[in-house]
C-alpha positions in Angstrom: 90.5 15.4 -44.3 93.5 16.6 -42.2 94.9 18.5 -45.1 91.7 20.4 -45.7 91.7 21.3 -41.9 95.4 22.6 -42.6 94.2 24.9 -45.5 91.4 26.1 -43.5 93.8 27.0 -40.6 95.7 28.8 -43.4 92.9 30.6 -44.6 92.4 32.4 -41.2 88.6 32.3 -41.8 87.6 33.7 -38.5 89.3 37.0 -39.1 87.6 37.5 -42.9 84.4 38.5 -41.2 86.2 41.8 -40.8 86.1 42.1 -44.7 82.8 40.6 -45.6 80.6 42.3 -42.9 81.2 45.9 -44.7 80.3 44.3 -47.9 76.7 43.5 -46.2 76.5 47.1 -44.9 77.3 48.4 -48.4 74.7 46.2 -49.9 72.0 47.4 -47.3 72.8 51.1 -48.2 71.9 50.2 -51.7 68.7 48.5 -50.4 67.7 51.6 -48.4 68.0 53.7 -51.6 66.2 51.6 -54.0 64.2 48.9 -52.0 65.6 46.0 -53.8 68.0 43.6 -52.4 69.4 41.2 -54.9 70.5 38.0 -53.1 72.2 36.4 -55.9 74.2 39.5 -56.2 75.1 39.7 -52.6 76.1 35.9 -52.4 78.5 36.2 -55.2 80.0 39.6 -53.8 80.7 37.8 -50.7 82.3 35.2 -52.5 84.5 37.2 -54.2 85.3 39.0 -51.1 86.0 35.8 -49.3 88.5 34.6 -51.8 90.3 37.7 -52.0 90.9 37.8 -48.3 92.0 34.0 -48.5 94.4 35.0 -51.2 95.9 37.9 -48.9 96.3 35.6 -46.1 98.1 32.9 -48.2 100.3 35.5 -49.7 100.9 37.3 -46.2 102.0 33.6 -44.9 104.3 33.0 -47.9 106.1 36.5 -47.7 106.4 36.4 -43.8 107.4 32.6 -43.7 110.9 33.7 -42.3 109.5 36.5 -40.3 107.0 34.1 -38.6 109.8 31.7 -37.5 111.5 34.6 -35.6 108.0 35.6 -34.0 108.1 34.0 -30.4 105.1 36.3 -28.9 102.4 35.3 -31.5 98.7 34.6 -30.4 95.7 33.5 -32.1 95.1 36.8 -33.7 98.7 37.5 -35.0 102.1 36.2 -36.5 100.2 34.6 -39.2 98.5 31.0 -39.5 101.8 29.2 -38.4 101.5 26.3 -40.9 104.7 27.2 -42.8 107.0 27.5 -39.6 105.2 24.2 -38.3 106.2 22.4 -41.6 102.5 21.8 -42.5 102.5 23.7 -45.7 105.4 24.6 -47.9 106.1 27.9 -49.4 105.7 26.5 -52.7 102.3 25.2 -51.9 101.4 28.4 -50.3 102.3 30.3 -53.3 100.1 27.9 -55.4 97.2 28.4 -52.8 97.5 32.3 -53.5 97.1 32.0 -57.3 94.3 29.4 -57.1 92.4 31.5 -54.6 92.7 34.9 -56.7 91.9 32.8 -59.9 88.7 31.6 -57.8 87.7 35.3 -57.1 88.2 36.3 -60.5 86.0 33.6 -61.7 83.2 34.4 -59.5 83.5 38.3 -60.9 83.3 36.9 -64.4 80.3 34.7 -63.4 78.7 38.1 -61.8 79.1 39.9 -65.1 78.2 37.4 -67.6 75.3 35.6 -65.8 73.9 38.5 -63.4 74.9 41.3 -66.1 76.8 43.1 -63.4 79.0 46.2 -64.3 82.5 45.3 -65.5 83.7 47.6 -62.5 83.1 44.5 -60.2 86.1 42.8 -62.1 88.3 45.9 -61.7 87.7 46.4 -58.0 88.2 42.8 -57.5 91.7 42.9 -59.5 92.6 45.9 -57.1 91.6 44.2 -54.0 93.9 41.3 -54.9 96.6 43.7 -55.9 96.5 45.6 -52.7 96.1 42.4 -50.7 99.1 40.5 -52.4 101.3 43.5 -52.5 100.8 44.3 -48.8 103.4 41.7 -48.2 105.1 41.0 -51.3 107.5 42.8 -53.8 107.7 45.0 -55.6 105.6 47.4 -53.3 105.8 45.4 -49.9 103.2 48.1 -48.4 103.8 47.0 -44.8 107.5 47.6 -45.1 106.9 51.1 -46.1 105.0 52.6 -43.4 101.7 52.4 -45.0 100.4 49.0 -44.0 97.8 50.4 -41.5 96.6 53.1 -43.9 95.8 50.5 -46.7 94.2 47.9 -44.3 92.0 50.8 -43.0 90.9 51.9 -46.5 90.3 48.3 -47.7 88.5 46.9 -44.8 86.1 50.0 -44.8 85.3 52.3 -47.5 86.6 49.7 -50.5 84.8 46.8 -49.2 81.7 48.9 -48.2 81.6 50.5 -51.7 82.2 47.0 -53.5 78.9 45.8 -51.9 77.0 48.9 -52.5 78.3 48.6 -56.2 77.2 45.2 -56.7 73.7 46.0 -55.9 73.3 49.3 -57.5 76.1 49.8 -59.9 79.4 52.1 -59.9 77.9 55.1 -58.4 78.8 57.0 -55.4 76.8 57.3 -52.2 77.7 60.1 -49.8 75.9 58.5 -46.9 78.1 55.4 -47.3 81.2 57.7 -47.3 80.1 58.8 -43.6 79.0 55.2 -42.3 82.6 53.8 -43.3 84.1 56.2 -40.9 83.4 54.0 -37.7 84.2 50.9 -39.7 87.7 52.5 -40.5 88.4 53.5 -37.0 87.6 50.1 -35.6 89.6 48.4 -38.2 92.4 50.7 -37.2 92.3 49.4 -33.8 92.2 46.0 -34.9 95.3 46.2 -37.3 97.1 48.1 -34.4 96.4 45.5 -31.3 97.5 42.7 -33.7 100.8 44.4 -34.6 101.9 44.7 -31.0 102.7 40.9 -30.5 104.7 40.9 -33.7 106.7 44.0 -32.7 110.2 42.5 -32.4 110.1 40.0 -35.1 108.6 42.9 -37.5 111.5 45.2 -36.5 113.9 42.4 -37.1 112.4 41.8 -40.5 112.1 45.5 -41.6 108.8 46.3 -41.3 107.5 49.7 -40.6 104.5 49.5 -38.4 103.3 51.7 -35.8 104.6 49.5 -32.8 107.9 48.9 -34.6 108.2 52.9 -35.3 107.1 54.3 -32.1 107.2 51.3 -29.7 104.3 49.3 -27.6 103.6 52.2 -25.0 102.8 54.6 -27.7 101.0 51.9 -29.7 98.8 51.4 -26.7 98.2 55.2 -26.1 97.1 55.4 -29.9 94.9 52.4 -29.4 92.8 54.1 -26.2 92.7 57.2 -27.9 91.2 55.4 -31.1 88.5 53.9 -28.9 87.5 57.2 -27.4 87.6 58.8 -31.0 85.4 56.1 -32.3 82.6 56.9 -29.7 83.1 60.6 -30.5 82.6 59.8 -34.1 79.3 58.2 -33.5 78.1 61.1 -31.6 79.2 63.5 -34.4 77.1 61.1 -37.0 74.1 61.4 -34.9 74.2 64.9 -34.2 74.8 65.6 -38.1 71.7 63.5 -38.8 73.8 61.0 -40.4 72.6 58.2 -38.3 69.2 57.9 -36.6 68.4 57.3 -32.8 67.9 53.7 -33.0 71.4 53.3 -34.9 73.3 55.5 -32.4 71.6 53.6 -29.4 72.8 50.1 -31.1 76.2 51.2 -31.6 76.4 52.5 -28.0 75.4 49.3 -26.7 79.2 48.3 -27.4 80.3 50.9 -24.9 81.2 48.2 -22.3 83.4 46.5 -24.8 85.2 49.9 -25.6 85.4 51.0 -21.9 86.9 47.6 -20.9 89.3 47.9 -23.8 90.6 51.2 -22.6 90.9 49.9 -18.9 93.1 47.1 -20.3 95.2 49.1 -22.6 96.1 51.8 -20.1 96.8 49.2 -17.1 100.2 48.4 -15.8 99.8 44.8 -17.0 98.9 45.7 -20.6 101.9 44.1 -22.2 101.2 40.7 -20.7 100.4 38.3 -23.6 97.2 37.3 -21.9 96.0 41.0 -21.8 97.1 41.7 -25.6 95.4 38.4 -26.6 92.4 39.7 -24.8 92.5 43.1 -26.4 92.7 41.3 -29.7 89.5 39.3 -29.3 87.6 42.6 -27.4 88.8 44.5 -30.6 87.3 41.7 -33.0 83.9 42.0 -31.0 84.0 45.7 -31.3 84.2 45.3 -35.2 81.7 42.9 -35.6 79.4 44.5 -33.2 79.7 47.9 -35.2 78.9 46.2 -38.7 76.3 44.2 -37.2 74.4 47.1 -35.5 74.6 49.3 -38.9 73.4 46.1 -40.9 70.4 45.4 -38.7 69.5 49.4 -38.7 70.0 49.7 -42.3 68.0 46.6 -43.1 64.8 47.7 -40.8 64.8 51.6 -41.7 
């Protein structure tokens, strides 16, 4: 039981809701188009997504084993799961976990294609998600060492996951409305990845990672974060005035304004760099992401 709890800690399940909820949004966009919601398709799509995200988390811990040892300012949302620096899991075991999780996700894709007669593109997107997730940290690409980490995370956790959910319900066609709805998901995810990079600034700089905080510093990162929150709500209004979302949806999204307002206050305060405030910002940003996903999901389901 203790071993199971250690692996669950390494999996960082709490954060994976940020990738699984956009799959739900995409599935509900398909429901709105067809009036049909295939529950079995949805369950398998979420299982595929979950194990891709777990494989990504394991690969990140494996690749950052030395960096995480240098990190003295980590919190519950940054610095990895800490199971390797704590001696709870070895690097070799973590690599094995990455491979096993990847194979499980692929197995679910094959089950989807064979038993539910899903489109082969499901497996292709599954493999692409695994490739980007693992190569985010590992050679030869090491995306987060080349200044492209935030861009790829934003893309994968917004449009890609949303489209994957849509495709598992309706097939490999593109929906323009889905593209627009992925914009607030992308911005909120950018805020999440940015604020969780801040505590890791020094250790990431020592290990050679090129993130916004390591390139521009913490002060600029907080400024970008504040502007990002403002941009998020401006985007919501733009989507409303262009008839992309309705009154009920915009009202639901704007109920999160207190979260956004409080986040801006903290990120512009004098004590914004304190570990307590950074951790609080991480929590607020996580809640903001979840709120936006759930608000979109509820409104798509009832419309």
